[in-house]
C-alpha positions as CSV (number, residue, x, y, z in Angstrom):
1,X,-19.6,-7.2,6.9
2,X,-22.2,-4.4,7.6
3,X,-25.7,-5.8,8.4
4,X,-28.0,-6.3,5.4
5,X,-30.9,-3.8,5.2
6,X,-34.3,-4.7,3.9
7,X,-34.3,-2.5,0.8
8,X,-35.1,-2.6,-2.9
9,X,-31.5,-1.6,-3.6
10,X,-29.2,-4.2,-5.1
11,X,-26.9,-6.3,-2.9
12,X,-23.2,-5.8,-3.3
13,X,-20.2,-8.0,-2.5
14,X,-16.6,-6.7,-2.4
15,X,-13.6,-8.8,-3.2
16,X,-10.4,-7.2,-1.8
17,X,-7.0,-7.8,-3.4
18,X,-3.6,-6.1,-2.8
19,X,-2.0,-4.2,0.0
20,X,-3.3,-2.7,3.2
21,X,-3.5,0.7,1.6
22,X,-5.9,-0.8,-0.9
23,X,-7.8,-2.4,2.1
24,X,-8.6,1.0,3.5
25,X,-10.2,2.0,0.1
26,X,-12.3,-1.2,0.4
27,X,-13.3,-0.3,3.9
28,X,-14.4,3.2,2.8
29,X,-16.4,1.8,0.0
30,X,-18.1,-0.6,2.4
31,X,-18.9,2.2,4.8
32,X,-20.3,4.5,2.0
33,X,-22.5,1.8,0.5
34,X,-23.8,0.7,3.9
35,X,-24.6,4.3,4.8
36,X,-26.5,4.7,1.6
37,X,-28.7,1.7,2.4
38,X,-27.1,-1.0,0.2
39,X,-27.0,-4.6,1.4
40,X,-23.3,-5.5,1.5
41,X,-22.3,-9.2,1.7
42,X,-19.1,-11.2,1.4
43,X,-21.0,-13.8,-0.5
44,X,-20.6,-13.3,-4.3
45,X,-23.4,-15.8,-5.0
46,X,-25.9,-13.7,-3.2
47,X,-24.9,-10.4,-4.7
48,X,-26.2,-8.4,-7.6
49,X,-22.9,-6.7,-8.1
50,X,-19.4,-7.6,-7.1
51,X,-16.8,-4.9,-6.6
52,X,-13.3,-6.2,-7.2
53,X,-10.7,-3.9,-5.7
54,X,-7.7,-4.8,-7.7
55,X,-3.9,-4.6,-7.4
56,X,-1.6,-3.8,-10.3
57,X,1.8,-3.3,-8.6
58,X,3.6,-6.1,-10.3
59,X,2.8,-8.8,-12.9
60,X,1.9,-11.5,-10.3
61,X,-0.6,-9.1,-8.7
62,X,-2.2,-8.3,-12.0
63,X,-2.5,-12.0,-12.8
64,X,-4.3,-12.6,-9.5
65,X,-6.6,-9.7,-10.3
66,X,-7.4,-11.0,-13.8
67,X,-8.1,-14.5,-12.5
68,X,-10.6,-13.1,-10.0
69,X,-12.3,-11.0,-12.7
70,X,-12.5,-13.9,-15.1
71,X,-14.0,-16.3,-12.5
72,X,-16.7,-13.7,-11.7
73,X,-17.3,-13.0,-15.3
74,X,-17.8,-16.7,-16.0
75,X,-20.2,-16.9,-13.1
76,X,-22.3,-14.2,-14.9
77,X,-21.7,-11.5,-12.3
78,X,-22.0,-7.7,-12.9
79,X,-18.5,-6.5,-12.0
80,X,-17.3,-3.1,-10.8
81,X,-13.5,-2.9,-11.2
82,X,-11.8,-0.5,-8.7
83,X,-8.3,0.0,-7.5
84,X,-4.9,0.0,-9.1
85,X,-5.7,-2.1,-12.1
86,X,-8.7,0.2,-12.9
87,X,-6.3,3.2,-12.7
88,X,-3.7,1.4,-14.8
89,X,-5.9,0.1,-17.7
90,X,-9.0,2.3,-17.4
91,X,-11.3,1.9,-20.4
92,X,-9.4,-1.1,-21.8
93,X,-11.1,-3.2,-19.0
94,X,-14.5,-2.2,-20.2
95,X,-13.6,-3.2,-23.8
96,X,-12.1,-6.6,-22.9
97,X,-14.6,-7.5,-20.1
98,X,-18.2,-7.2,-21.1
99,X,-19.4,-8.2,-17.6
100,X,-17.7,-5.1,-16.2
101,X,-20.3,-2.4,-15.7
102,X,-17.9,0.2,-14.2
103,X,-14.3,1.0,-13.8
104,X,-13.3,3.3,-10.9
105,X,-9.8,4.6,-10.3
106,X,-7.8,4.9,-7.1
107,X,-8.8,8.6,-6.7
108,X,-12.5,8.0,-7.2
109,X,-13.6,5.3,-4.8
110,X,-15.4,7.9,-2.7
111,X,-18.0,8.1,-5.5
112,X,-18.9,4.4,-5.4
113,X,-22.5,5.1,-4.4
114,X,-23.0,7.4,-7.4
115,X,-21.3,4.7,-9.7
116,X,-23.8,2.0,-8.6
117,X,-26.7,4.4,-9.1
118,X,-25.5,5.1,-12.6
119,X,-25.1,1.5,-13.5
120,X,-28.6,0.8,-12.2
121,X,-29.8,3.2,-14.9
122,X,-28.0,1.1,-17.5
123,X,-24.9,3.2,-17.9
124,X,-21.4,1.6,-18.2
125,X,-19.3,4.0,-16.1
126,X,-15.6,4.9,-16.5
127,X,-14.6,7.1,-13.6
128,X,-10.8,7.5,-13.5
129,X,-9.1,10.7,-12.5
130,X,-5.8,10.7,-14.5
131,X,-3.8,12.1,-11.6
132,X,-5.4,11.1,-8.4
133,X,-5.6,13.8,-5.7
134,X,-8.2,12.5,-3.3
135,X,-7.5,11.1,0.2
136,X,-10.3,10.1,2.6
137,X,-10.3,11.7,6.1
138,X,-11.9,10.8,9.4
139,X,-15.3,12.1,8.2
140,X,-15.7,9.4,5.4
141,X,-17.6,6.3,6.5
142,X,-15.5,3.2,7.0
143,X,-16.3,-0.4,7.9
144,X,-13.2,-2.1,9.2
145,X,-12.4,-5.6,7.9
146,X,-9.5,-6.4,10.1
147,X,-9.5,-8.2,13.5
148,X,-11.4,-6.3,16.1
149,X,-8.3,-5.2,18.0
150,X,-6.3,-3.9,15.0
151,X,-6.8,-1.1,12.5
152,X,-4.8,0.4,9.7
153,X,-4.8,4.1,9.4
154,X,-3.6,5.9,6.3
155,X,-1.7,9.1,7.1
156,X,-0.8,10.0,3.5
157,X,-1.4,8.7,0.0
158,X,0.7,8.8,-3.2
159,X,4.5,9.2,-3.6
160,X,6.8,12.0,-4.9
161,X,9.7,9.7,-5.4
162,X,10.3,8.1,-8.8
163,X,12.1,4.9,-8.1
164,X,13.0,3.2,-11.5
165,X,11.2,0.0,-10.7
166,X,8.0,1.4,-9.2
167,X,4.7,2.2,-10.9
168,X,2.9,3.5,-7.7
169,X,3.1,7.2,-8.6
170,X,1.3,6.5,-11.8
171,X,-1.3,4.5,-10.0
172,X,-1.7,6.6,-6.8
173,X,-0.5,10.1,-7.7
174,X,1.8,12.4,-5.8
175,X,1.9,12.5,-2.0
176,X,-0.9,14.2,-0.2
177,X,-1.0,14.0,3.6
178,X,-3.8,14.3,6.1
179,X,-3.5,16.9,8.9
180,X,-2.3,15.9,12.3
181,X,-5.7,16.9,13.7
182,X,-7.5,14.6,11.2
183,X,-5.3,11.6,12.0
184,X,-5.6,12.1,15.8
185,X,-9.4,12.4,15.5
186,X,-9.6,9.1,13.7
187,X,-7.2,7.5,16.1
188,X,-9.4,8.6,19.0
189,X,-12.5,7.1,17.4
190,X,-10.7,3.8,16.7
191,X,-9.6,3.7,20.4
192,X,-13.2,4.3,21.5
193,X,-14.2,1.3,19.3
194,X,-11.8,-0.9,21.2
195,X,-8.9,-1.0,18.8
196,X,-5.6,-1.9,20.7
197,X,-3.1,-1.4,17.8
198,X,-3.1,1.2,15.1
199,X,-0.8,0.7,12.2
200,X,0.2,3.8,10.3
201,X,0.6,3.4,6.6
202,X,1.4,5.5,3.5
203,X,3.8,5.0,0.6
204,X,6.6,6.8,2.5
205,X,5.6,7.3,6.2
206,X,8.8,9.2,7.0
207,X,7.9,11.9,4.5
208,X,4.5,12.4,6.2
209,X,3.4,16.1,6.1
210,X,6.0,17.5,3.8
211,X,3.4,18.4,1.2
212,X,1.1,20.4,3.5
213,X,3.5,21.6,6.2
214,X,6.6,22.3,4.1
215,X,8.7,19.7,6.0
216,X,8.3,16.1,7.3
217,X,6.2,16.1,10.4
218,X,6.3,12.4,11.5
219,X,7.9,13.2,14.8
220,X,5.2,15.7,15.7
221,X,2.5,13.2,14.6
222,X,3.9,10.4,16.7
223,X,4.0,12.7,19.8
224,X,0.4,13.7,19.1
225,X,-0.7,10.1,18.8
226,X,1.0,9.5,22.1
227,X,-1.9,11.4,23.7
228,X,-4.4,8.9,22.3
229,X,-5.6,6.1,24.7
230,X,-4.5,3.2,22.5
231,X,-1.7,0.8,23.7
232,X,0.2,0.4,20.5
233,X,1.1,2.5,17.5
234,X,3.1,0.8,14.8
235,X,4.6,2.3,11.6
236,X,5.1,0.7,8.2
237,X,7.1,2.0,5.2
238,X,9.7,4.1,7.0
239,X,12.4,5.2,4.5
240,X,15.8,5.4,6.1
241,X,16.4,9.0,4.9
242,X,13.5,10.1,7.1
243,X,14.6,8.4,10.2
244,X,16.2,11.5,11.6
245,X,17.3,11.9,15.2
246,X,14.1,13.8,15.9
247,X,12.0,10.9,14.6
248,X,14.0,8.3,16.5
249,X,13.7,10.4,19.7
250,X,9.9,10.6,19.2
251,X,9.7,6.8,18.9
252,X,11.8,6.3,22.0
253,X,10.0,8.9,24.1
254,X,6.4,8.1,23.1
255,X,5.3,5.2,25.2
256,X,2.6,3.8,22.9
257,X,4.8,4.0,19.7
258,X,6.4,0.6,19.1
259,X,10.1,0.3,18.3
260,X,9.2,-1.6,15.1
261,X,10.6,-0.2,11.8
262,X,9.7,-1.4,8.4
263,X,12.5,-0.2,6.1
264,X,11.9,-0.8,2.4
265,X,15.6,-0.7,1.5
266,X,15.4,-2.7,-1.7
267,X,19.2,-3.1,-2.0
268,X,22.6,-2.1,-0.5
269,X,25.0,-1.7,-3.4
270,X,25.5,2.0,-4.5
271,X,25.5,1.2,-8.2
272,X,22.3,-0.8,-8.0
273,X,20.7,1.9,-5.9
274,X,21.7,4.5,-8.5
275,X,20.1,2.4,-11.2
276,X,17.0,2.2,-9.0
277,X,17.0,6.0,-8.8
278,X,17.6,5.8,-5.1
279,X,21.2,7.2,-5.0
280,X,20.6,9.1,-1.7
281,X,20.1,5.8,0.1
282,X,23.5,4.2,-0.3
283,X,25.1,6.7,2.1
284,X,22.5,6.3,4.8
285,X,21.8,2.6,5.1
286,X,24.5,1.4,7.4
287,X,24.7,4.7,9.3
288,X,20.9,4.8,9.9
289,X,20.6,1.2,11.0
290,X,23.5,1.6,13.4
291,X,21.9,4.8,14.8
292,X,18.6,3.0,15.3
293,X,20.2,0.1,17.1
294,X,22.1,2.4,19.4
295,X,19.1,4.6,20.2
296,X,16.5,1.8,20.2
297,X,18.3,-1.4,21.3
298,X,15.1,-3.4,21.4
299,X,13.9,-2.3,18.0
300,X,12.4,-4.9,15.6
301,X,13.6,-4.3,12.0
302,X,12.0,-5.5,8.9
303,X,13.0,-4.8,5.3
304,X,12.1,-5.8,1.7
305,X,14.6,-6.4,-1.1
306,X,14.6,-6.7,-4.9
307,X,17.0,-9.1,-6.5
308,X,17.7,-9.6,-10.2
309,X,17.5,-5.8,-11.0
310,X,18.8,-5.1,-14.6
311,X,22.5,-5.3,-14.7
312,X,22.9,-6.7,-11.1
313,X,26.1,-8.7,-10.9
314,X,27.1,-11.5,-8.6
315,X,29.4,-9.1,-6.8
316,X,26.6,-6.7,-6.2
317,X,24.4,-9.5,-4.9
318,X,27.2,-10.6,-2.6
319,X,27.4,-7.0,-1.3
320,X,23.7,-7.3,-0.5
321,X,24.1,-10.7,1.1
322,X,26.9,-9.4,3.4
323,X,24.8,-6.3,4.3
324,X,22.0,-8.6,5.4
325,X,24.3,-10.8,7.4
326,X,25.9,-7.8,9.0
327,X,22.6,-6.3,10.2
328,X,20.6,-9.4,11.0
329,X,17.1,-8.1,10.3
330,X,14.3,-9.7,12.2
331,X,12.1,-10.0,9.2
332,X,13.0,-10.0,5.5
333,X,10.9,-10.1,2.3
334,X,12.8,-10.8,-0.9
335,X,11.2,-10.4,-4.3
336,X,12.5,-10.9,-7.8
337,X,12.5,-7.8,-10.1
338,X,9.4,-7.3,-12.1
339,X,9.8,-5.3,-15.3
340,X,6.8,-2.9,-15.2
341,X,5.9,-1.1,-18.5
342,X,5.9,2.7,-17.9
343,X,8.8,2.6,-15.4
344,X,12.4,3.6,-16.1
345,X,13.7,0.1,-15.3
346,X,11.5,-1.4,-18.0
347,X,13.8,-0.1,-20.7
348,X,17.1,-0.6,-18.9
349,X,19.8,-2.7,-20.7
350,X,21.1,-6.0,-19.3
351,X,17.7,-7.4,-18.2
352,X,18.3,-10.7,-16.4
353,X,16.3,-13.7,-17.5
354,X,13.6,-14.8,-15.1
355,X,15.6,-18.0,-14.3
356,X,18.6,-15.9,-13.1
357,X,16.3,-13.7,-11.0
358,X,14.7,-16.7,-9.4
359,X,18.1,-18.3,-8.8
360,X,19.3,-15.1,-6.9
361,X,16.1,-15.2,-4.8
362,X,15.8,-18.9,-4.1
363,X,19.2,-20.4,-4.9
364,X,21.8,-21.8,-2.5
365,X,23.2,-18.3,-1.7
366,X,19.8,-16.8,-1.4
367,X,18.5,-14.4,1.2
368,X,15.5,-16.1,2.9
369,X,12.4,-15.3,0.8
370,X,9.0,-14.1,1.8
371,X,9.5,-14.0,5.6
């Protein structure tokens, strides 16, 4: 954590929950607060305020966030709720949690210093932009919380896709990308700090740049990052439709870009993918994976899957099982479908009971879970 400063300003602790994209928001809040002279500490007991950067992606994540909030409330802490749950439930959190002094949405974390100042004046703050548009660039202070040699770097925020199961566009807004120049500038600074591996993240990394350049620019970004003096560049969240020959060539020909591809495929069966509102994917899964293996024979492939989607049959699950056996991914994460209110899948017919979803994920014919 940033060093404490001798100051009359309150001390602040931050509790981080959720994904690595959320982690970057936490790191920017840490950097902004430290720059403004606030004492920032990981110890809740020593703090005047605790910022809880929450996750609301699925029910299990919300339950973890609620547990954390309740524990802090019972300890008598003044709580600032930020992140996806704040964006999701907004003023409802202030109504149901008297200890919450502020609620700050996913597009407003850059105003955290102002929020604390307002709460110090006795105001209960609700600061939630309905459709987030903000994305931090290399000029925004940031205190990294990862191991010294590793850093996450967000190249874009939000998502233009509307997958039937996913609430992310509601929580994070539409895609907005940073410029190549901004990303390279941050990468150079991270390299100068001794970072050995930079991990590129966004909701859909392969769509990087489409919103500001009029077309995906991931290949150009990778080649630009090839000029940065850092040994390893790794990508997460690479959708198969965006792994064009141009992108694969850039991976192969840029020495510091790792042949590691995180492909969030979710399923293989065309009918399930249509129900998921991902019909474009069914025609590219096998073809793209075969092309990757041919062009990048040493590539490490990771994927995530959803089982128990509404209406999924045993035959469709078997299709997925055979797909996984055929391609022999190096790492696989399997998750049971979570019905999220506000998504199209929430109202689909033929919802499977939780027992059936769990059996698909963890039964005798399961795909290995959580790897």
